[in-house]
Each structure stands twice: as C-alpha cells, then as structure tokens.
N, C-alpha and C positions, 0 to 999 in steps of 0.2 A: 540649345546646343549642350552638349554634356563635356565638361571639361576632363579630358582623360590624361593624368599624368603630368599636368601642367604644373609649375611652381605655384605655390599658394600667391593669391592675388594677380594672376595672369590668366588671360583667355585668350584663345587664336583672334585675331584682329576681326571684329564682327563685320568689317568690310570687305576684308579679302581673307578667308580662312588658310589660304595657301602662304600668307605671310607671316613672319616670326609672331610670337605672342606679345601682347601689350598689356600694361596695367590698366585696369578699369575699377571704377567703383560699382558696387554691387549692392543691392537694397533688399533686406530680408525681413518679413514681417514674423517674428517667432510666433505669434498666435495661430498662422497659418501653416508655417513650414518647419517650425522647430528653431532652435539657436544655433547658427554656424559657430565654429571653433575654427582657430588657425588650422590650416592642412586639410580640411573638410573639403572633399569634393561636392560640386554644386551642379545642379540642373539650372541652367541659365536661360531666359529669354532677353535677347540682345536687339531685337526688331527696331525699336525706336532708337536706340542709342546708334545703330549702324546709319540711320537716316539723318542723324545729328540733329533731332528734335528736342525741343524744350520740353513739352508735355510729354510724359513717359521716357524720358531721356537717361534712363539709367538702365544698367544689366541688371535685370529682377530675378532674384532667386525663386524659383519654381519648387524646388525640391533638393533635400540633401539626401541622396540615393542610399548611403551606408549609414545615416543617423536619422533615419524617420522619427518622428514625435509620436508619443504616446497617444493612443485615442484620448480624446476629450472625455472627462467623467460625465455620466448622464445627468440631464438636468432639464428644466425648462426651457421652453423657448422653441419655436418653429419658423420665425423669419428666416428666409434664406434669401442673402445679399450675394451680389455679382453672381446671380443665378445662372445655373447650367455652364459654369466656366469651370475649369479643373479645380481651382481654389476658391469655391464658393463656401461661404462663411454661415452658420446657423447660430442666429442671435436671438435673445430673448426680445422682443419688441416691446415698447412700452404701453402700445395699444391692442396687444392680442391678449387671448383669453386665460394664459396663463401669468400674466402679470398683474402684480398686486395694484396697479394703476388702471386695470381695464375697466372697473365700474366707473371711474372718474371720466374716462374718456369715451365710454361707450356710446353714450348720448350728447357728448359735448359738442358745442355747435356754434359758440360765441366768444371771441376774443376780448369783448367788452371794451373796445377802443385802444386796446393795446397798440402802441406804435411799432411799426414792421418796417425797418429800414432794408431796402433790397439793393443788392449791388452786383454789378457784372463780374467783376474778378476779385478773387480771394484776397488779393493783395489790400484792397478796399476795408477790410474787416477792422485791423485794428485802428486804422484812421477815423472810421466810423466811431468804434466804440471810445477813441480818445475824444471825439465831439460830444458823445453822450456825457461822459465823465467831466468834460468842462462844463455843461450847462447842469448837471446834476450827479455830484460826485456820488451819492450814496445808491444811485439807481442800480437794480440787480438786471445784468443784461446775459441773455442766452445767445448762442449762435447755432441757428439751423443750417445745416449743409446738405447742398443738394448734388447730385451725382453727375454734374456736367464736366468735372475735372478729374482730381484723383478720388478714388474711391475710399481708400482707407483714411481715416480720421488721423491716425498716427502719422500720415504724411507731413502734415502740417506743423512746423516748429512755432508759427505764431500762434495758433490756437493753444498748444501745449505751453508758451511762454505767457500768454493772456490768463490762462487757467492758473499757473503756478503764482503769478501776481496778484490774483484775486480779482482782475478785470472781467473776467467772463464767470459767470457762475455756472454754466454747463454747456455742454456742446451736445446737441441732437443730430444724429445722422439719420438722413432720411432717403427713401428710393432705394438705389443700388448702393449707396454708400454705407459704410460702416465702422464701428470703433468709436463712437461717441459714448458719452456718459448715459444717453438714452438713445435707444434705437426706434425708428417710427417707419412705418410702411410707407407713408407718402409725406410730400410737403405740408398737408392739411393737417394731418394728426401729429407731425413734428412741430407745427405752430402752437397748435393746441396745447401739446405735452410741455413745449418752452414756457407757456403762461400758467399751465393749470398744475404742471408735476414740478417744474424747475423753479417756478415762482417768478419768472421774469417780468420786469416793468416794461423793459424795451427787448424787442426781438431783432436781431440782424440775421439776413438771409443771403447767402452768396454759395456758389459752387466752390469745390475743394480746390486746392493748388492746380495750376494748369488750366488750360482755355483751348479749346478746339475752334480754329478758324480757317476759312476757306478763302477769304476774299471775296466772298459773294454777300449778296444782301440778306439772305436767309441761313446761310451755312455757318453758323457759328453756335457754340453751346450756351453763349449767355443770351439767346432767345429765351430761355427758360426763365429768365429774370422777369419778363413780362407776364409769364405765368404764375410766378410767386407773388407778384403784386396783385393779380386776381384773386388768389387764395387768399391773401390778407384781408382783401376788401370782402370776399363772400363770407367770411368769417367773422366780421364784425370788428377788423382791426383798423386802425389808421394807417395807410399804406403810404409810405414814404420812398422816393425813388432817389437813389444817390446816383448821381449821373456818373457817367465816365468820361472824364475830361484829360487832356494832355497837351502841354505846351511844349514836348521835346519828342514825340514819337515822330520817327521818320516818315511813316505811312500817314499819307494825306487822310485817310479815310478815318484815321484816329486822332487827328490833330483837332482841337478845339473840342467842340461835342463830338464824341465817337459814333461811327454809323451804328455801333453796337445798341446805345442808348437811343439813338434815334428810331431804331426799329423796334428794340424790346419796349421802350415805354410809349414813343408814339404810334405803333402799330399793334402791337400784342396784347398791351395793358388796356382792357376795354372799360375797367371801372375806374372812376375818378381817384387819382393818385396826387399826394403831394410833391411837385418837381422843384427841388431845392437846387437853388444858385446862391453864390455869394452876392453880398449886396455891393451895390455900386459905388457907395460911400467909403468902404473899406478896400474895395479891390477895382479901382478905376482903369481906363486903358483899353486900347482896340482888342486886345486879347479876349477880356472878360467881355466886353461888350457884345463879342462875337457869340460869345456862350451864352450869354443872358438871351440874345435875340433867338438863338437857336432852340433854347428852352422854351421861349415864349411860343415858338411854332409847334412844339410838342401839345401846347394846350390849346391848340385852335382845333375847332370852332370854341368860342368862349365858352367856359363852363365844364369842359371835358375833362381836364386836368386842372388842379389849383397850382398857380404859380407862386413861389415862396421865396423871397429874398432874405438871406440870413446874413448877419454881421460876421465877420471872421476874426475881429479883435480879441487876441489870445488864443487863438487856435495853433499859430504856429509854435507857442509855449507849450500847449496841451499835445501835439504831436511830438514835441522834443522829449515829453516825458514819458512816451510809450515805453514801456518795458521789453518790446521786441524791436528787432529791425524793421523798418519800413522801407519796402522796394517794391517797385512796379516795373516788369518787363527790364529788370536789371538796373533800374533808375531809382536813385533815393530822392528825398525831398530837396536836396541841393540841385538835382538836375531836373526835376518835374514837379515843383511844388504844387502847380495846379491839382494834380491827380489827386493829392492828398487833402488840400484844403478842401475841395470840392466834397470829398467825401466825411470829412469832419464837419462840415457845415450841415449835411444831411443828420449826422448824429446830434447834432446841437439842437437842431430843429426839433427831432425826436423826444430830446430831453425837455424842450419848451413845452411840447405837447402834454406832459406828466401833469403840469400846473395848471392847463388850460380848462 
C-alpha cells in the first residue's frame, strides 16, 4: 500500500484500511531501496503484518517513490537472488566466472572431513557456535545460510553480533538468500566456499531467521536441513545433526524431539550423519531419556546414522558467554534450556572431530 499524506511512522491499519492510522515498525534494506529519512513517503508491503505472522511479520519497505536510490555502479557479478521478484538483487557469486575464487571452486569436490553442523532453526546457530568454542576456542567457524527463512542476511542480528565478536569468520548466503560475506549459488558451493575460501574449520548450516511450518509432516521449511546433511556428506564432510529439542514448546509435535528433526534427519537425510544427544550422566531424567530414545530411533536400522552422546558439563557457562541474545520462539535458556543445550552439544561434538 502507498502511504499518502499520513504522518511519519503511521500507516492505515493493515487489517482494516478504513480505520484510523496506527504506528507500525517498517523495515528497509538500504541496498535494495535506498535509505529512508523522517517524513519520506514509502511503499509498504503489510501482508504478513496484517495476518499477525512471526515470519515476515513486519511492514516491509518496497520503495521510496520520491527518493529512489541511484543506479548501482557497473561491476562484476551476475548471480541474481530473490529472482523474478521486484526487489531481486544481483550479486557477485563466489563460485561464478567473474569471481577471483572461481578457479578454486570450479573443480572443488571435497570438504576433506570438515565437520558440518546442520540445524533446523536459525536460533540454534549461536548455541552451536558456543558449543564449538567450548571444545575448540581457536576454531574458525563459518555460517552457511539457506533460504528457508529470511532471505537477506542483514535481517539476522545474531549473525551480525557473532561476526562483530569474532565468533564467526564469515557468513555465506546460498540459494535465494543474499547479503553474506560470500554469495553462493547452492548449498554445495556454499559449503565448499566456507572451507576453501573462508578457511573454516567447522561449518554451521541453518536457514535464515523465520521458519515456515504448516503443522503437517512435510510442510515446513526445515525439511531442507536433511538435504543440507546430504550435501555435506556427498562432499566428504562429517555431517552432524543438531537436533531440534524443546521442553517448553506448547505444541506437542515440538516437545521433546521435534517432528521437524524426526522428518529431516530420520527420513530426508539418506547419508550417515552423527545424531548428537546430551549424555545421560550429565542430563538424567525422563525428559532427556525420551529425547535419547527418539534419537536412537532415527538411527534405526543399526548403522544408518551414528548415535553420539556428548557430555554437557560447562555448556551452560559457554551459552551464558555468548555475545548475542539466545532466543528460540521467544524463549531464552531460562525458559527452554534443552533447546540450547542440544544445539551446543552438537557444536561440542564438531569441535571434538577436529582432533579425531
């Protein structure tokens, strides 16, 4: 909708345009639309905001009709992200012919055993990195961002904070996502770029912020986690599944071991992966016993996946030292400790693989 003559910061109620204006938060990506100033009129997309959705739930600035940005300077790069949308972005792909890294990646086919930790939710990324650092403080970690959630890497405050703190060496945006330190056409070249260009010792893969779910077995964006595990294995990496676990989610399908992990790891991941669970000696009790039993089920028949129990001593302290806020579905470690401990355990296991 185009805001015509409305006071700065207000927009007609997106749920009912005939009611008085309301103040809403709007998000603009200057690289796409220019930099808004107070008083500017903006063209907004309010579709997700009107529905009260978490994913996409902002007023999104589509354009500044009276302050259009200058055309970008001519330069290399022909990878088009968010393709065939009005705000498609053209970037220089690390894997394309105009890139200085093309020769490195053109025939690249091997991660040489690099640990690759794959998580369903973006909120797991800081916890996984905290776990890596707990086991290998000097390890160089790169994040490969898939396109199941937010497409712009700039939307992630967690990635920005981890980069600023030196906890992440690089962000590689893949598929339709864009805005990372490196751009890649696919998850496969993103993984190779993380290792061969960014020099990562450990790679963490997850979708951007946000998660599409429909309450059905197959209708969720985290299915791609299983495909990322396959990609890591095909390229000779050591694929590690960070299980989605919750002790506080009000939805039964996500309590204990989430059905997302059960499907992505148990059904989609066809190559053998390490399925990491907290060790019973450190995490006793009925809740964790149930998680461990469910995780063993993902490894059946015997030999399909590798069931790995990891000690959690010191992980709470590692999580507390994280330079960015830990939050999953609006809950922090105080409300849903299991979610973060499970992710951190996967990171600790990846760190242990460096010395194996």
